[in-house]
N, C-alpha and C positions, 0 to 999 in steps of 0.2 A: 504494500500500500504506500502511496506517495506521501510526502510531508504535509501537503495541504489537507488531505483526507485524515491523516493521523491527528493533526491538530484539531480538526473539527470534531472527530470522534471523542475527544476528551471533554467536550462541552456538554453540560446538562441543558434541560429545557429553558431554565431561567437565563442561562448565559447566552443561549442561541437568540432568545428574544432581546436581550440586552445588546448583543452585538449588532442586531439589525438596526436598533436605534443609534448605536455608535456610528455605523457606516453611513447612515442617512445624514448625521450631523457633520461628517467630514466634507461633503461637497453636495450641493443641491443640483441634481440633474433629473430630468423627467425619467430617463431610463438608466438604470445602474446595472451594467452587465455583471460587475463583480458580485452584486447582491443577488442577481438572478442565478449565478453559478452557485453561490452559497445556498440558496433555497433549493436548488436541484440536488445538491449533495446531501442536504439534511432531510429531503423528502423521503417518504416511504411508499413504494420502494424507490431506490435511487435509479435513475435512468442508466442503461448500460453504456450509451454513447452520449457523453456530456456535451461534446462539441456539436453534435447534430441537434441536440435539444436546445442549444444556445443560439445557433445560427441556422438560417434557412439553407445556406450552401456552405461547402467546405471553406474554412478560413482558419487554418492552423496558426498563422502568425497572430491574428487577433485573439484567438482562444488562449494561447500561451501568455500573451500580454495581460489578459484578464486574470489568469491564474496567478501570475506574479503580483499583480496589484492586490488581489484578494489575500494572498499569503502575507504580504506586507501589512495590510490592514489588520489581519488576524494577529500577527506578531505584536503590533503596536497596542492593540486592544488588551491582549493578555498581559503585556508589560505594565500598562496603566492599571489594570485590575489588580495585579499583584502588589503594586505600590499602595493602592487604596486599602487593600486587605492586610497590609503589613502591620502586625501587632508587636513587632520587636523594636520599634522606634528607629530602625536603621534608615528607613526612607526619609524621615524628617531630618535626621542628621546629615545624610547625603545631600538633601536639598539645601540645608544651611551652608554646607561646605561649598557647594556649587555657587550659591548666591554670594558668599564671601569672596570667592575668586573673581567673580564678575565685578564686585565693588572695588576690590584691590586694583583691577585693571583700569578702572575709571577714576582712580585717585580718591575714592571715598573711604579712607582708612578707618575713620572712627566707626562708621556703620558696619564696615566689614568685620572689625574686631568684635563688635557687639554680637553679630551673628555667630562668629567663631566661639565666643564664650557660651552662647546658648547651645551650640552643637556639642561643646565639650561637656557641659553639664548633663545634657540628655544622654550622651554616649557613656559617660561615667556611671550614671544611675542605672543604665541598662546593660552594663558589662560589655559594651561594644568596643573592645580594646583594639581591634584591628582598625576601626574607624578613628579611635583616639590617636593612633599613630599618625594617620593622615592629617588630623587636625593639628597636632603638635609640629609636624613637618611644615605645614602651611604657616603656622605661627612663627616658626624659626626663619622661614623665608622672608617674612615681613616684620622681623624684629626691629628693623631700623625705624619703624613708624613711631611717632610720638605717643601713640595709644597702646603700644605693645607692653606686655609684661616683661619682667626681668628674664633675660635669656637663660640664665643658670637655673631658674625655677622651671622654665619650660623644658629644658633638657632633662632635669631630674624627673619631672612627671612623665616625659617620654620614655625614659629608661624603665620606670615602673610599669607603664602600660605595655611596653615591649615584652617584659617578663610574663605578664598575664596573657598577652596575645599568643606568645609561644606556648604557654600552658594550654590555652584553648585549642591550639592547633594539634598538640599532642593528644588532647582529650578526644578530638574528632577522629584521629587515627585509631586511638584505643577503642572507641565505640564501634568502629567498623570491624576491628579484629574480634572484639567480644561477640558481636552479632554473628560473625563467621564461625567462631568456635562453638557457640551455643547451637547453631544450626547443624554443624557437623556431628556434635554429640547426640543431638536428638534424632538425626537421621539414622544413626547407628543403633537407636533404641535403648540407649543407656540411661540410667538415672543421672540427672544433672546436678553436679555440685556447683551451684551458682557462685558461691563465695570463692571456691577454688579457682574456677575459670576466670572470674573477674579480677581476683587478687593477683594472679600471675601476670595478666596483661598490664594492670595498673602499676605493678612494681617495675616492669620492664620500661615503662614510660615515665617513671618518677612522678606518679599521680596519686599515690596512696593518701597523702595528707590533703591534697586538693579536693578530693571527693567529699571529705567531711567539711572542709572549710568553705567550699564554694557550692552553694545550692544548685547553681546552674549545671555544673558538671555532674553532681550527684543525680539530679533529675534526668539528665541525658543518659547516664549509665543505667538507671532504673527503668527508663522508658524502653531502651533497647532490650533489656532483660525481660520486661513485661510483654513485649511483642512476641518473644519466643514462647512464653508460658501461655499466652492467649492462643497461639497456633497449636500448641500441643497439650493444653489443659494441665500443665504441671504446676498447679497452684500450691500444692503441698510442700514441695521443696523450695519454692521461691519465698514463702511467707517469712521464715525466720531471718533470712538475709535482708529482706525489705524492711522489716520492723527494726532490726538491729541498726541498720544504717541511718534510719530516720532518728532514732533515739540518740545516737552518737552525735549527729549533726545538730540536733536541737539542744542537747546538754552542753556540748563543747563550744559551739559557735553561735547557735541560735539562728533565727530568721528575721530579717529586717523588712521594712516596707517594700524595698526594691526587690526582695526575693520572695515576696508573698505569693506570687503565682506558683513558684516551685513548691512552696509549703503546701498549698491547697491541692496541687496535683499529686504530691506524694501521699497526703492524707487520704485522698480518694483511692489511690492504688492500694493502700493498706486496707481500708474498709472493704474494698471489692474483693481482695484476695481472702480476707477473713470470711466474708460472706460465702464465697465459693468453697471454702474449706469447712463450712457449716459451723463457724464460731460466731454465732449471731450476736451474743451479748457484747463481746469485744468489738465487733464490727459497728454496733450501735454507738459504743463509746467514742470510737474514732470519728463517726459521722457527727456526733454532738460537738466534738472539737472542731470539725470542719465547718459546721453550721455557725458556731460563734465567730470563726475567722472570716466567714463569708461577708460579714457586715463590718469588718474591721476598718476598711479604708474607703474604697469608692465603688461605684456601680459597675465598673468594668469587670470586677471580679465576679459579681453576681451574674453578669451576662455569660461568663465563661463556665461557671460551676453550679449555678442554681439547679439547672435541669438534671445534671449528674447526681446532685445531692438528693433531689426529690425521688428520682427513679430508683436509686439504690436504697434509700430509706424505706420506700414502700416495699421493695423486695425483701429487705431484712425482716420487716414486720410480718410478712406472709409466713415465714418460718418460725416466728415467735408466737404463732397462733392468733395473730391479729388480722385476720383476713378482711373483715368488714372495715377496719381502720385503713387498710391499704387501699381498698376500693374507694373509700371516701376521699383519701388524699389525691388520688389520680382524677377522680371525677371533679373535685374542686379545682384542680389545676386546668383541666380541660374547659371548665365553665369560665374561668378567668381569661382564657385565651392569652396567657402571659407572654409578654415580650421577651422573657428570659428563655423561651423555648424556640429553637430553630424548627424548620419544617421536619427535619429528620427526628429531632427529639420528640415532637408531637406525635409522629408516627410510632416511635418506640413506646410512647406513653399509651397510645391506643392499643397496640399489640399486647402490652402487659396487662392493660385493663381487661381485654378480652380473655386473657389467660386466667386472671383472677376470678372473673365470672365463671369460667370453666371449672376452676377449683371449687367454686361454690355450688357447682352442679346447675348453674343457671346457663344452660347451653344456648337457649334462644338469644339471650343478650350477648353472649360470647360471639355467636355467629353473626348477629346484627352488626356489631362493631367491626368484625373481620370483613364482612361484605362491603362495608363503607370505605375500606381502604382502596383507593383508586388505582394504585400502581400494580404492575405485573411482578411476578416472582423474580424475573430478571432484574428489574429495577431494584427490588429489595436486596438481592444478592450484591449488586454493584454498590449500592449506597449504604447498606447496613451490615452486610456480611452474611455468610452461609448459615451461621447459627440462628440468626433471626428468622431466616426462611424456614429452617427446620422446625423451630419453635412454633411458628405460625401454622405451618403445614400439619404438624402432628396434632396440635390443638384442634384444628379444623376436622381432621380425620376422626378423632375420638368423639368430638361433639356430634358429628353426623351419626356415628354408631349409637351414641346415647339417645339420639332422637329417632333411631331406627331407620335412618336413611342409609342402608347398608350398601346399596349400589353406588351412591355418591361417594361413600367412604372408600370403597374399593377402587373407584376411578381416580380418586385423589392419591391413593397409595401408588397406583400404577404411574401416575404423573410424577410423583416424587422419585420413584425408582428409575424412570426414564431420564429425568433431569440430572440425577446424581449417580448414574450407573458407574461412571469412571471413578467416583470417589469411594465406592463401596469396596474396592480392591485394596484400599489403603487401611492399615491397621487402626487408624483413628476412627474410621467409619464402619468397621466390622460390626460393632454392636448396634448401630443404627439399622443396618440391613436385617440383623437378627430380630430386632425389635419389631420391625415392620412385618416380618414373617409370623411372629407370634400374634400380632394384631389380626392378620389375615386368618390365622387359625381360630381365633376367637369369633370373627365374623362368620366363618363357615359353620361353626357349631357352638354357639354361646351356652347352650343348655348343658352340653356334655364337655364343657371346658375342664378337662381332667386336672384336678389339683396336683396330684403327685407328678404326672408327666410334665405339666407346664412349669411347676415349681422347679423341677430338675433342669429344664431348659433355661429358665431365668438364672438359675445358679451357674450353669455352664457358660451361657452366652452373654449375659448382661452384667453380672457381678463378678467380673474377672480380674479385678484389681483389689488391693487391700481396702477394707471398708473405710478406713480413715482418709484414704486418698480418692475415694469415689467422687465423681463429678456430680455436683448438685443438680444441674439440669437433667442429666441422665436419670438420677434418682427420682426426680419430679415426675418424669413420664413413665418409668417402669413401675412406679408405685400404683399407677392406675391398674396395671395388670394384676398386681398383688391384691388390690382391693377387690377385683373380680374373683380371684381365687378364694379370698377370705370372706367374700360376700359382706363387705363392710363399707362404710363411708370412705370415699376416696381421700378427702382432706385429712381425716383422722389417721388413716394409714400412712399418708405422706409425712405428717408430723412425727409419727412414731419412727418412721424409717430414717428421716434426716437427723433425728435427735438420739439415735441409737448410740450407746456408749462406744467410744473408740477403744 
């Protein structure tokens, strides 16, 4: 696929609409061939011969000129959008540096130095040490000005910034190596010694102390590690390392206003891993700490973390036996139409609410919410991930069974099997396939769902790892089968299962 189509394929519906407005604003013409080409590429289905669709007769030269113009417009749009969405403050710093250079060239030294001071302050607050180096170099180049700081002070600050910039560079390399090492270990199917893997790399790059003293580096290391555990669901081994690093950082160096984002991010990671490891009371404690810190400074933190806090808090309460309270929390947030929820967050909220109604055996409400979700499974997979598609799909299958819509349930199972056939050969998805087979067995003969036979199948195919390491989401769904065997209330069986002694 060519560069133009690759770029366009990265865009979502909102960005496609936004780009159309952007391209119209660039130049007013009655006919915009570049926009016509864009519309052709984004149409369903895309025409096989774009040139023929664009021109009445063959005109390769004009067609390739339009392609080049559209590619340039797309590149400009994406660059501008990235600057607008930049939350790291680097874009404003670079803007001030560029403006200062312009002012120096025109002899307006006082104003130029004023903007350089602003850039220095923002870059320092946000640990943009590579940009600080550029700022200090520009200051040194213009130190002859009457408005300049003492050159020795500038040089001293530049030396300090260079040390930290080098540290950031080593940390970036270390993160890449840690990611590679964790991926290799997990592909080999071995238990992961997170602390051992990370410690070895950090020691090699002289970053052991930096991880604890600099929240930004700690956050980056933990994020890399967390991405590995999310892919392989190894929450059990990650938990002690994550909590230990947070406590060390908090006790030895603490978190400032400038590092508040990293603190909230790590608190969420801890609460989430405790939740997935079925340690609900400690998870609730960390969520309470996160809640108090959400309102510590400004609204920008609420925009980033409020939805995460709400969704996880409701999830924790489910397994504390507070099902109705969880439903009330999510219904209240939906009714508010809160500005703190993105479109994706609102969809996650709706899916979770449907699942909570499902746990309450209110299948009608669960399916009503599910059916109101407008997007396809492909959209969910691309924007939310495979796990959300599985959760949504399995919930719908079981709800249809409970409402005695067995043909619909079977069709939905076949759809899931077709869509994820290539995943079922992977170890991580073996149990999903086995679970779907057991559901089909129940559909075929619910009355004679043999307790001993199915109990053995569950034992052999679904509970194949140590109970203390069992994945919470897996337990949530195979508890439904257990409830059918035991002929008991599903939610009660679920709570008993997840709270079983380690």
